[in-house]
C-alpha positions, -999 to 999 in steps of 0.1 A, spaced: 565 -495 572 564 -460 555 529 -455 541 507 -424 537 469 -427 533 451 -394 527 413 -393 532 394 -362 522 358 -352 517 331 -329 529 318 -323 565 301 -354 579 311 -375 549 324 -404 569 361 -395 567 370 -400 603 350 -433 606 367 -447 576 401 -435 589 396 -450 623 385 -483 608 417 -484 586 439 -476 616 424 -503 637 428 -528 608 465 -519 606 473 -518 643 459 -530 676 472 -498 693 472 -469 669 480 -433 678 453 -407 673 469 -373 667 442 -347 676 449 -313 661 418 -295 674 424 -264 694 398 -260 723 382 -229 709 348 -229 727 322 -251 744 310 -265 710 345 -277 703 347 -292 738 316 -313 730 330 -324 696 363 -334 712 344 -354 739 323 -371 712 354 -382 693 371 -394 725 340 -415 735 341 -432 700 377 -443 706 374 -452 743 385 -487 752 395 -496 716 433 -495 720 439 -459 709 465 -436 724 456 -400 719 482 -373 714 470 -337 712 492 -316 690 480 -283 674 509 -276 650 542 -294 655 534 -328 640 569 -336 629 581 -333 665 560 -364 675 576 -398 679 557 -417 653 584 -441 640 571 -477 640 535 -466 647 502 -465 628 491 -429 634 459 -412 624 459 -374 621 425 -358 624 425 -334 609 444 -312 585 417 -285 584 420 -279 621 458 -280 620 457 -254 591 433 -233 611 458 -232 640 487 -222 616 466 -197 597 453 -180 629 488 -178 644 501 -163 612 475 -135 613 457 -150 583 487 -146 560 482 -171 532 518 -173 519 534 -176 554 509 -202 564 513 -222 532 551 -223 536 548 -232 573 524 -260 566 542 -276 536 576 -274 553 561 -291 584 544 -317 563 577 -324 544 594 -329 578 566 -352 591 567 -376 561 603 -384 568 592 -406 597 589 -443 593 553 -448 601 519 -458 587 503 -424 585 465 -420 579 455 -384 574 420 -368 574 412 -335 556 383 -316 542 374 -305 507 361 -270 517 364 -255 482 336 -275 468 309 -253 483 299 -217 480 325 -190 472 335 -173 505 324 -137 509 354 -124 528 391 -123 521 403 -143 551 379 -171 543 389 -171 507 426 -173 517 419 -202 541 400 -220 513 430 -215 490 454 -227 518 434 -258 524 433 -266 487 470 -260 481 479 -281 512 455 -309 502 472 -311 468 506 -312 484 496 -340 508 479 -360 480 511 -358 459 531 -374 487 504 -400 496 505 -436 486 467 -438 487 440 -411 484 403 -416 492 374 -392 488 345 -399 512 311 -392 499 279 -400 519 299 -425 540 314 -443 510 352 -441 506 360 -438 469 396 -446 459 412 -417 440 449 -429 440 460 -464 449 495 -478 454 491 -497 421 479 -467 401 495 -434 410 
C-alpha cells in the first residue's frame, strides 16, 4: 500500500481540490491531516471553509501541527494539507532558525514515510514569486524549497497544479 503522491503549486492553484479528489478515489474513508495552527480569526474562517467542503463525505479529520510521524496511518489513505503550514509551525517554534528547522522537518518526514500508507501531500511553491525583503521570510522560502525537494525525491508521483490543472511532473513509470 505504500505510496506517496506530492502535489505542489501556487496559492489557489487547485492543489487541495485535486488532492481531495485523489484521496476519495483511493478510499471511501480517507484521513485528512490538518496542519494549520489556529493563528487568528482569518485562519479560523479558512479552517471552517475546508471543514465544510469535506463534511459528510467520509473524511476523518486529524489535527496535528508538527508530529506527523506519531500518527497511526498504517493501512490508511491520508491527505496532509499542508506542508507549508507544517513548516510554519516548525520554523516559528525554532525561532526562525533555518538549519534547525530543516533538520527537524526532514528527520520528521523520513520517519513519516516509513509508514505503510497511501500518503497524499499538499505543499506550496512559494519561491516562484517576488524575492522576500526580510531575512526571516527569505529563510522560510529556502526552507520550503529544500523540504519540497526532499519530499519530491521520496515521492512516487509529483504534480504541479497551475490554474486548477494538475500537471504530472514525476510518475511511477518515469522517475
